[in-house]
C-alpha positions as a Markdown table, in Angstrom:
| # | Residue | x | y | z |
|---|---|---|---|---|
| 1 | Met | 30.1 | 9.9 | 78.4 |
| 2 | Lys | 26.5 | 10.1 | 77.2 |
| 3 | Met | 27.1 | 12.7 | 74.5 |
| 4 | Asp | 30.4 | 11.1 | 73.4 |
| 5 | Ser | 28.8 | 7.7 | 72.7 |
| 6 | Arg | 25.4 | 9.1 | 71.6 |
| 7 | Leu | 23.6 | 7.4 | 74.4 |
| 8 | Ala | 21.3 | 10.3 | 75.1 |
| 9 | Arg | 18.0 | 8.7 | 74.1 |
| 10 | Cys | 17.1 | 5.2 | 73.2 |
| 11 | Pro | 14.8 | 5.0 | 70.1 |
| 12 | Leu | 13.9 | 1.4 | 70.8 |
| 13 | Lys | 11.1 | 0.2 | 73.0 |
| 14 | Gly | 11.3 | -2.4 | 75.8 |
| 15 | Gly | 13.7 | -3.3 | 78.6 |
| 16 | Ala | 15.9 | -5.6 | 76.6 |
| 17 | Ser | 16.2 | -3.1 | 73.8 |
| 18 | Asp | 17.6 | -0.5 | 76.4 |
| 19 | Ala | 20.4 | -3.0 | 77.3 |
| 20 | Ile | 21.1 | -3.8 | 73.6 |
| 21 | Phe | 21.2 | -0.1 | 72.7 |
| 22 | Ala | 23.7 | 0.6 | 75.6 |
| 23 | Val | 26.0 | -2.2 | 74.4 |
| 24 | Leu | 25.8 | -1.1 | 70.8 |
| 25 | Cys | 26.6 | 2.5 | 71.8 |
| 26 | Gly | 29.6 | 1.2 | 73.7 |
| 27 | Cys | 30.7 | -0.8 | 70.7 |
| 28 | Gly | 30.4 | 2.3 | 68.5 |
| 29 | His | 32.3 | 4.4 | 70.9 |
| 30 | Asn | 35.2 | 1.9 | 71.0 |
| 31 | Phe | 35.1 | 1.6 | 67.2 |
| 32 | Arg | 35.4 | 5.4 | 66.8 |
| 33 | Lys | 38.4 | 5.3 | 69.2 |
| 34 | Leu | 40.0 | 2.5 | 67.2 |
| 35 | Leu | 39.5 | 4.4 | 63.9 |
| 36 | Ala | 41.1 | 7.5 | 65.4 |
| 37 | Tyr | 44.1 | 5.5 | 66.5 |
| 38 | Leu | 44.5 | 3.8 | 63.2 |
| 39 | Arg | 44.2 | 7.1 | 61.4 |
| 40 | Thr | 47.0 | 8.5 | 63.5 |
| 41 | Leu | 49.1 | 5.4 | 62.9 |
| 42 | Leu | 48.6 | 5.7 | 59.2 |
| 43 | Leu | 49.6 | 9.4 | 59.2 |
| 44 | Ile | 52.8 | 8.5 | 61.1 |
| 45 | Cys | 53.6 | 5.7 | 58.7 |
| 46 | Leu | 53.0 | 7.9 | 55.7 |
| 47 | Ala | 55.2 | 10.6 | 57.1 |
| 48 | Trp | 58.0 | 8.1 | 57.8 |
| 49 | Leu | 57.6 | 6.7 | 54.3 |
| 50 | Glu | 57.7 | 10.2 | 52.7 |
| 51 | Gly | 60.9 | 11.0 | 54.6 |
| 52 | Leu | 62.4 | 7.7 | 53.6 |
| 53 | Leu | 61.6 | 8.2 | 49.9 |
| 54 | Gly | 62.4 | 11.8 | 50.0 |
| 55 | Gly | 65.9 | 11.0 | 51.1 |
| 56 | Cys | 66.3 | 8.4 | 48.4 |
| 57 | Thr | 65.4 | 10.8 | 45.6 |
| 58 | Ala | 67.7 | 13.5 | 47.0 |
| 59 | Arg | 70.7 | 11.1 | 46.9 |
| 60 | Asn | 70.0 | 10.1 | 43.4 |
| 61 | Thr | 70.0 | 13.7 | 42.0 |
| 62 | Arg | 73.6 | 14.4 | 43.0 |
């Protein structure tokens, strides 16, 4: 988990900054997961749209 969310070393000083850094690393980790999900969803939608439009152009050429 530490290497996935880049939580290896806190560059900030103080006790409160350690807690803030941990929360921000967690937010960054969740944001990267969300972007990966959205990227996959976009690729699926584009493939579906390409198949839909590819079928329309094939019918129009006959």
